[in-house]
Backbone bond lengths (Angstrom), bond angles and torsions (degrees), N, CA, C in turn:
res aa  C-N    CA-C-N  psi(-1)  N-CA   C-N-CA  omega(-1)  CA-C   N-CA-C  phi
1 X - - - 1.460 - - 1.562 107.69 -
2 X 1.290 115.71 130.06 1.465 120.55 -178.91 1.514 109.13 -87.73
3 X 1.341 116.03 118.19 1.463 120.87 -179.41 1.519 111.74 -98.76
4 X 1.298 118.58 4.87 1.477 122.65 -177.25 1.524 112.28 -94.74
5 X 1.308 116.86 32.67 1.471 120.77 179.72 1.519 110.13 -77.15
6 X 1.328 116.49 143.71 1.449 121.36 174.89 1.520 107.72 -95.90
7 X 1.297 116.41 117.63 1.446 120.89 -179.62 1.524 109.95 -84.16
8 X 1.347 118.61 143.76 1.451 120.34 178.75 1.523 112.13 -65.41
9 X 1.316 115.98 145.70 1.458 121.35 177.30 1.521 109.29 -74.15
10 X 1.342 118.21 152.42 1.463 119.77 173.02 1.516 110.31 -58.67
11 X 1.313 116.99 153.93 1.471 121.19 -174.85 1.518 113.44 -55.42
12 X 1.337 118.03 -36.95 1.443 120.74 -178.10 1.532 112.08 -71.87
13 X 1.334 117.91 -16.57 1.449 121.86 178.48 1.526 112.33 -105.99
14 X 1.305 117.03 1.67 1.475 120.13 -174.45 1.510 110.92 -63.30
15 X 1.285 115.05 136.14 1.473 124.27 176.45 1.515 106.11 -120.69
16 X 1.330 119.00 136.79 1.459 120.39 -176.58 1.536 115.06 -54.12
17 X 1.325 118.92 -25.83 1.460 119.64 178.07 1.536 113.17 -89.15
18 X 1.339 118.33 -2.88 1.467 121.20 -178.99 1.519 111.28 -62.74
19 X 1.301 117.81 -32.21 1.456 121.57 -176.34 1.507 112.71 -95.97
20 X 1.332 117.26 33.09 1.465 120.53 -177.05 1.518 112.30 -52.90
21 X 1.308 117.58 -38.45 1.447 120.87 -177.56 1.517 110.51 -72.01
22 X 1.321 117.34 -31.47 1.447 121.97 -175.91 1.526 114.21 -95.30
23 X 1.331 117.49 -2.38 1.462 120.82 -175.72 1.537 110.25 -132.47
24 X 1.324 114.69 153.54 1.450 122.24 172.74 1.540 105.32 -105.45
25 X 1.338 117.25 124.68 1.454 122.30 -179.42 1.515 110.54 -101.85
26 X 1.320 116.40 134.02 1.472 122.13 175.92 1.518 107.14 -123.70
27 X 1.334 115.61 113.74 1.459 121.48 178.05 1.525 106.09 -91.97
28 X 1.324 117.25 114.09 1.459 120.87 -170.61 1.528 111.26 -121.31
29 X 1.323 116.76 132.95 1.466 123.52 177.91 1.532 106.30 -106.60
30 X 1.327 117.50 117.65 1.444 120.82 -175.67 1.524 111.13 -87.51
31 X 1.334 115.14 162.22 1.462 119.74 178.29 1.527 111.82 -70.88
32 X 1.326 117.60 -16.86 1.479 121.77 178.76 1.510 112.11 -83.33
33 X 1.331 118.01 -2.19 1.459 120.91 176.53 1.521 115.00 94.84
34 X 1.316 118.87 10.78 1.460 120.67 176.27 1.525 110.30 -104.74
35 X 1.303 115.07 163.66 1.453 121.05 179.72 1.520 106.50 -121.49
36 X 1.337 117.02 131.21 1.432 122.87 -178.42 1.514 110.16 -122.85
37 X 1.313 115.77 138.07 1.472 121.48 171.58 1.512 105.69 -110.32
38 X 1.332 115.02 120.02 1.447 120.29 178.47 1.517 108.22 -107.48
39 X 1.336 117.09 131.09 1.469 122.92 176.91 1.480 108.47 -117.17
40 X 1.336 116.01 115.82 1.475 120.70 177.68 1.538 107.66 -111.59
41 X 1.325 117.93 130.90 1.475 119.44 175.26 1.532 108.23 -58.44
42 X 1.325 115.77 145.28 1.478 120.52 -177.68 1.528 113.02 -55.05
43 X 1.326 117.52 -39.93 1.457 118.77 -178.76 1.532 111.90 -63.61
44 X 1.331 117.60 -34.14 1.461 121.51 177.44 1.523 110.22 -72.41
45 X 1.347 116.21 -46.42 1.458 120.05 178.72 1.527 111.40 -60.95
46 X 1.315 117.61 -42.37 1.478 121.67 177.48 1.519 111.24 -60.02
47 X 1.324 115.74 -41.78 1.474 119.84 178.49 1.528 111.08 -64.84
48 X 1.332 116.35 -41.42 1.475 119.44 177.97 1.539 110.19 -65.08
49 X 1.342 117.01 -41.50 1.462 121.10 177.48 1.535 110.76 -58.46
50 X 1.295 115.19 -46.77 1.461 121.37 -178.80 1.528 110.30 -62.16
51 X 1.333 116.99 -47.33 1.451 121.15 -176.84 1.530 113.19 -70.99
52 X 1.340 117.79 -35.92 1.458 120.93 -176.38 1.527 112.93 -92.04
53 X 1.314 118.31 -15.94 1.453 121.42 176.11 1.514 115.45 121.46
54 X 1.319 118.75 -41.52 1.474 121.52 177.54 1.524 109.92 -165.80
55 X 1.348 116.31 177.66 1.455 120.25 -175.12 1.522 111.57 -70.30
56 X 1.324 117.71 -32.22 1.477 119.78 179.09 1.531 109.45 -62.36
57 X 1.329 117.16 -45.01 1.466 120.74 -179.56 1.537 111.23 -66.90
58 X 1.317 116.82 -34.53 1.461 121.01 178.75 1.539 109.94 -67.03
59 X 1.328 116.36 -43.25 1.464 120.05 177.52 1.517 111.55 -64.99
60 X 1.333 116.90 -40.74 1.465 120.30 177.11 1.520 111.26 -63.38
61 X 1.340 117.11 -38.61 1.461 121.41 179.82 1.538 108.19 -63.87
62 X 1.340 117.63 -44.78 1.462 120.19 -178.93 1.514 109.93 -66.10
63 X 1.327 118.77 -41.41 1.466 122.14 179.19 1.541 110.63 -62.25
64 X 1.315 116.83 -41.01 1.470 120.16 178.53 1.505 111.00 -63.66
65 X 1.358 117.72 -42.31 1.448 120.42 178.97 1.541 110.33 -65.79
66 X 1.318 117.36 -38.29 1.485 119.83 178.28 1.525 110.57 -65.01
67 X 1.325 117.25 -41.21 1.470 119.98 -178.82 1.525 111.71 -64.77
68 X 1.339 117.29 -31.27 1.463 120.54 -179.88 1.535 111.39 -63.07
69 X 1.321 118.04 -30.99 1.466 121.24 -172.00 1.513 113.90 -128.56
70 X 1.329 118.77 17.65 1.481 121.43 -171.22 1.510 113.41 -65.05
71 X 1.324 119.37 -17.43 1.455 120.36 179.90 1.535 112.59 -87.59
72 X 1.325 117.90 -4.67 1.471 121.82 -179.67 1.517 110.87 -85.27
73 X 1.323 116.59 -179.66 1.461 121.86 -180.00 1.528 109.92 -72.10
74 X 1.302 116.82 163.22 1.458 122.51 179.56 1.515 111.24 -59.47
75 X 1.332 117.81 -43.80 1.467 121.68 179.17 1.526 111.35 -62.41
76 X 1.361 116.61 -42.15 1.449 120.38 179.45 1.522 111.82 -64.36
77 X 1.334 116.05 -42.09 1.475 120.48 179.08 1.533 110.05 -62.49
78 X 1.345 115.87 -44.96 1.440 121.35 -178.69 1.537 110.68 -63.36
79 X 1.328 116.12 -44.06 1.482 119.89 177.80 1.506 112.32 -62.32
80 X 1.343 116.12 -41.39 1.454 120.88 -177.95 1.540 111.59 -66.88
81 X 1.317 116.94 -46.18 1.483 118.29 -177.00 1.516 110.40 -68.73
82 X 1.338 118.72 -33.52 1.461 120.73 176.99 1.524 110.23 -69.72
83 X 1.333 118.01 -41.03 1.460 121.88 177.15 1.536 111.39 -61.96
84 X 1.337 116.72 -42.58 1.454 120.14 -179.07 1.547 111.10 -68.47
85 X 1.337 116.51 -38.77 1.467 120.07 177.73 1.504 109.96 -65.76
86 X 1.357 117.23 -42.37 1.465 120.23 176.54 1.528 110.12 -57.95
87 X 1.322 115.90 -45.82 1.470 119.70 -179.30 1.515 112.62 -62.58
88 X 1.320 115.95 -45.48 1.464 120.85 179.91 1.512 112.39 -61.65
89 X 1.338 117.46 -45.42 1.438 120.72 -178.18 1.544 111.11 -72.82
90 X 1.311 117.08 -32.10 1.474 120.63 178.21 1.536 110.86 -68.14
91 X 1.332 115.59 -31.35 1.483 120.00 -178.88 1.522 111.64 -59.44
92 X 1.363 116.76 -36.97 1.458 120.01 -178.47 1.517 113.80 -89.53
93 X 1.313 117.44 -22.60 1.466 122.54 -179.90 1.501 110.59 -131.42
94 X 1.325 119.64 69.23 1.469 119.70 -178.44 1.511 111.72 -60.57
95 X 1.344 114.87 129.79 1.468 120.61 175.53 1.491 115.06 79.59
96 X 1.333 119.43 -3.87 1.450 121.91 -178.51 1.519 109.67 -94.54
97 X 1.322 118.45 138.04 1.470 121.20 175.26 1.535 108.18 -69.82
98 X 1.289 116.88 112.80 1.466 121.58 -177.51 1.527 110.31 -123.13
99 X 1.292 116.08 -173.50 1.455 125.28 -179.16 1.514 117.04 -17.38
100 X 1.342 117.15 -81.10 1.492 119.53 -171.48 1.510 114.20 -79.72
101 X 1.323 117.34 -41.22 1.473 117.40 -174.83 1.542 112.34 -75.03
102 X 1.315 117.41 -16.39 1.448 120.17 -178.90 1.531 112.60 -88.07
103 X 1.329 117.55 -1.28 1.453 121.72 -175.11 1.524 110.96 -128.77
104 X 1.328 116.83 154.77 1.458 119.61 179.19 1.513 112.80 -66.20
105 X 1.307 115.52 166.82 1.487 123.30 -178.28 1.523 111.68 -54.28
106 X 1.311 118.27 -33.51 1.489 120.60 -178.91 1.520 112.88 -67.43
107 X 1.314 117.66 -16.58 1.460 122.32 -178.85 1.504 112.69 -100.89
108 X 1.312 118.20 14.17 1.450 120.91 -178.63 1.515 111.49 -90.79
109 X 1.323 116.46 175.21 1.464 121.92 178.45 1.513 108.71 -64.92
110 X 1.334 116.34 134.24 1.467 122.36 -179.66 1.530 108.64 -115.63
111 X 1.336 114.20 147.74 1.462 120.61 179.42 1.508 109.56 -129.06
112 X 1.327 116.95 133.63 1.468 123.84 175.18 1.519 107.67 -119.01
113 X 1.310 116.44 131.09 1.471 121.47 -175.11 1.515 109.62 -118.75
114 X 1.340 117.14 136.33 1.459 120.13 179.84 1.526 109.95 -158.99
115 X 1.344 118.50 163.82 1.462 121.78 -179.53 1.520 112.85 -68.36
116 X 1.322 116.30 156.71 1.453 122.60 -177.06 1.537 113.83 -60.82
117 X 1.310 115.95 -36.39 1.480 119.16 -172.71 1.512 113.50 -83.27
118 X 1.320 119.22 -2.89 1.458 122.45 -178.49 1.520 108.96 -98.96
119 X 1.339 118.56 133.24 1.476 121.07 178.95 1.510 111.21 -64.81
120 X 1.320 116.98 145.67 1.456 122.10 -177.93 1.510 112.38 -59.13
121 X 1.323 117.82 -48.18 1.444 120.47 -174.83 1.538 112.49 -59.50
122 X 1.329 117.66 -41.62 1.470 120.40 178.48 1.516 112.04 -65.48
123 X 1.315 116.84 -43.83 1.458 120.58 -179.50 1.507 111.85 -65.98
124 X 1.323 116.10 -44.40 1.455 120.47 -178.56 1.523 109.59 -65.23
125 X 1.311 117.39 -38.86 1.465 121.13 177.04 1.517 109.81 -61.88
126 X 1.346 116.72 -43.71 1.466 121.88 178.04 1.521 109.95 -61.12
127 X 1.335 118.12 -43.83 1.461 121.85 -178.82 1.535 111.13 -61.41
128 X 1.342 115.78 -41.64 1.447 118.37 -175.31 1.514 114.89 -73.65
129 X 1.348 117.88 -16.35 1.466 119.14 -179.16 1.507 112.82 -93.11
130 X 1.341 118.11 -5.02 1.454 120.14 -178.92 1.495 111.83 -84.27
């Protein structure tokens, strides 16, 4: 029996980097001068990799979706990328509970937005305490 398991933190203590093992992080610099951190649950990223061919194509797909809406608010970006991922995964498995639609809102792709000159860890820490 493996006793070295990392237990999830309570919701009020959750930090975006706490789920490093369970999430794929994409640090993205947009052409509009903003910096975005995208966190996709592993099961969603795996599904995108499978459907698109490999992890490089999945990362390119996510970067392209981020660039389309990078000037919008954080909530709008998050809603758009989740909607597009739902649509993409639904196209290959119509009617089947897959990645995003099979899980609650807390398990969806998350986006954190901050200025280029600010370090990621400080901004993400600030975001998680609000």
